[in-house]
C-alpha positions as CSV (number, residue, x, y, z in Angstrom):
1,C,-29.4,9.6,-4.2
2,P,-32.7,9.8,-5.3
3,C,-33.8,7.2,-2.4
4,P,-36.6,9.0,0.1
5,C,-35.0,6.7,2.7
6,P,-34.3,8.3,6.1
7,C,-31.5,6.5,7.2
8,P,-28.3,7.3,5.6
9,C,-26.3,4.2,6.2
10,V,-26.4,2.6,3.2
11,H,-25.7,5.6,1.4
12,S,-22.4,6.4,3.3
13,L,-20.9,3.8,1.2
14,P,-18.7,5.1,-1.2
15,P,-19.3,4.5,-4.5
16,C,-17.2,1.8,-5.9
17,T,-14.1,1.7,-8.6
18,F,-13.6,-1.6,-9.6
19,P,-12.5,-4.0,-11.2
20,S,-9.0,-3.4,-9.2
21,P,-6.0,-2.2,-11.1
22,K,-4.5,-5.1,-10.3
23,M,-7.0,-6.7,-12.7
24,S,-6.6,-7.9,-16.8
25,A,-8.5,-9.0,-19.3
26,T,-6.1,-11.9,-19.0
27,T,-5.9,-12.2,-15.0
28,P,-8.9,-14.4,-13.4
29,P,-9.8,-12.3,-10.2
30,R,-8.2,-14.6,-7.6
31,T,-9.4,-12.9,-4.4
32,A,-12.9,-10.9,-3.9
33,F,-14.5,-8.7,-1.4
34,V,-18.1,-9.5,-1.3
35,V,-20.7,-7.5,0.9
36,V,-23.9,-9.3,1.4
37,D,-27.6,-7.9,1.5
38,V,-26.5,-4.3,3.4
39,Q,-29.5,-2.5,3.3
40,N,-31.0,0.7,5.2
41,D,-34.1,-1.2,6.4
42,F,-32.1,-3.6,8.6
43,C,-30.6,-0.1,10.1
44,P,-32.3,1.6,12.5
45,G,-35.6,3.4,12.0
46,G,-35.6,1.2,9.0
47,A,-38.9,-1.4,8.4
48,L,-36.4,-4.4,9.4
49,A,-34.4,-2.9,11.6
50,V,-32.1,-5.1,13.8
51,P,-29.9,-3.7,16.8
52,D,-26.9,-2.0,16.0
53,G,-27.7,-3.3,11.8
54,D,-25.7,-0.1,10.8
55,A,-22.6,-1.1,12.8
56,V,-21.6,-3.1,9.8
57,I,-21.2,0.1,8.3
58,P,-17.6,2.2,9.6
59,V,-16.5,-1.9,9.0
60,I,-17.3,-2.0,5.4
61,N,-15.9,1.2,4.8
62,R,-12.7,0.7,6.4
63,L,-12.2,-2.5,4.4
64,L,-13.2,-0.7,1.2
65,T,-10.7,1.5,1.6
66,A,-7.9,-0.9,1.3
67,A,-10.1,-3.2,-1.2
68,P,-8.3,-1.9,-4.6
69,R,-4.9,-3.2,-2.3
70,T,-6.4,-6.2,-1.1
71,F,-9.0,-7.5,-3.5
72,D,-9.1,-8.0,-6.8
73,L,-13.1,-8.0,-7.4
74,V,-15.7,-6.1,-5.0
75,V,-19.8,-7.2,-5.3
76,F,-22.6,-6.0,-3.6
77,T,-25.5,-8.3,-3.4
78,Q,-28.9,-7.1,-2.5
79,D,-32.0,-9.5,-1.9
80,W,-35.3,-8.0,-2.9
81,H,-39.0,-9.7,-3.2
82,P,-41.7,-8.7,-5.0
83,P,-45.0,-6.9,-3.7
84,G,-47.0,-9.9,-2.7
85,H,-44.3,-12.1,-2.4
86,I,-44.8,-15.2,0.5
87,S,-42.4,-13.1,2.9
88,F,-44.0,-10.7,3.6
89,A,-47.6,-12.9,4.2
């Protein structure tokens, strides 16, 4: 990964291999696993670190291992703000 961050937590997530084999062009997804806003910044050593912020990574990895058999769709989201955004005031 070209990311220069020192925290390996988000980088330990496996590459996405979806859509699931359960899906087809004629079958819309019925189940989804949504991973919301997992960022290195929230892990220990990150700019916005929270206590045990990296504890969620093994849980996500465990669910992702089962995801192709369990979920029709896997989605990762990441919040971001442009420089100068009011969030940085």
